C-alpha positions, 0 to 999 in steps of 0.5 A, spaced: 764 682 130 757 678 129 756 672 125 756 673 117 748 672 117 747 677 122 752 682 118 748 681 112 741 682 115 745 689 118 747 691 111 740 689 108 737 693 113 742 699 112 740 699 104 733 700 105 734 705 110 739 709 105 734 708 099 728 710 103 727 718 102 727 722 109 729 728 112 736 728 110 735 726 103 730 731 102 734 737 104 740 735 100 735 735 094 732 742 096 739 744 096 741 741 090 735 744 086 736 751 090 743 752 090 747 747 086 752 741 087 757 745 091 752 747 097 748 740 096 755 736 097 757 740 103 750 739 106 752 732 105 759 733 108 755 736 114 751 730 115 756 724 114 762 727 117 760 732 122 754 729 125 757 722 124 763 723 129 758 726 134 752 720 133 758 715 133 761 718 139 754 718 143 753 711 140 759 708 143 758 712 150 752 708 151 747 714 149 743 708 146 741 705 152 740 712 155 735 714 150 731 707 150 730 708 158 728 716 157 725 716 150 722 723 151 730 726 150 729 723 143 723 727 142 726 734 145 732 733 140 727 732 134 723 738 136 729 742 137 731 740 130 724 741 127 724 748 130 730 750 126 728 747 120 721 751 120 725 757 122 729 757 116 724 755 111 719 760 113 725 765 112 726 763 105 719 763 103 718 770 106 724 773 103 722 770 096 715 774 097 718 781 099 718 787 094 726 787 094 729 787 087 732 781 083 739 782 085 737 781 093 733 775 091 739 772 088 743 774 094 738 770 098 739 764 095 746 764 096 748 759 101 755 760 105 760 753 105 759 753 113 752 754 113 751 748 108 755 744 113 752 747 119 745 745 116 746 739 114 749 737 121 743 739 125 738 736 120 742 729 121 743 730 128 735 731 129 733 726 123 728 721 127 730 716 121 737 716 122 737 716 130 732 711 131 736 706 126 743 708 130 740 708 137 735 703 137 736 698 131 743 698 130 745 695 137 741 689 136 747 687 131 752 687 137 754 680 139 757 681 146 761 674 145 764 677 139 769 682 142 769 689 145 762 692 145 764 699 144 768 697 138 762 693 134 758 699 135 763 704 133 764 700 126 757 699 125 755 706 126 761 708 122 759 704 116 752 706 117 754 714 116 759 712 110 753 709 106 750 716 106 756 718 101 753 713 096 746 715 097 746 722 099 752 724 094 748 721 088 742 725 090 746 731 091 750 731 084 743 729 081 739 735 084 745 739 083 745 738 076 738 740 075 739 746 080 745 749 076 741 748 069 735 752 072 740 757 075 741 760 068 734 763 068 734 768 073 726 768 073 726 761 076 731 763 082 725 766 086 721 759 085 728 755 087 728 759 093 721 758 095 722 750 093 727 750 098 723 754 103 717 749 102 721 743 103 724 745 109 718 747 112 715 740 110 721 737 114 720 741 120 713 739 120 715 732 119 719 732 125 714 735 129 709 729 127 714 723 128 717 726 134 710 724 137 710 717 134 718 715 135 718 714 143 714 708 142 719 705 137 725 707 141 722 703 147 721 697 143 
């Protein structure tokens, strides 16, 4: 692996990445407040373990070099994720203003285990902050003379994703605790749903805006 000072710099940069709010953290926060700890933690599972396998695999296969050569492909990926988040957010906000009864509103706030994992996976796979760090910044810490490049990429990429267990997991537990407390008040359920939908809309808009700005960063 690379020299210890280089690895220390990598850990420091990773720490800053994890504590800085981004699309993944905001989605976990919204899910925790809107649906509780279980859904928030399952969202984290999708972000770390499902999306992580895909992202690290692509990193090892050399997609980082491909995205540097063709930044437009990264923008398309981000726009696809933005469209999905906008759809989910708009659907949740719209249903919260419907004329349906309280029971239907309560059912609308329920999220299946698979849906939580799936949404976490899609959000992470289209998260520009995570993608730029993994595909543009992380390869700079690889030392070709220190061993197989693919192994170094695999180790560094795995460390990056597993670091989310502490940061995103903590957010899931904390926000989920708040969400569980709010769940005792039925009148607040509709506002929980609107909050979650609004956050997803904000994530979609942010992905659209950062998609235009990310291409120069990938070229750097």
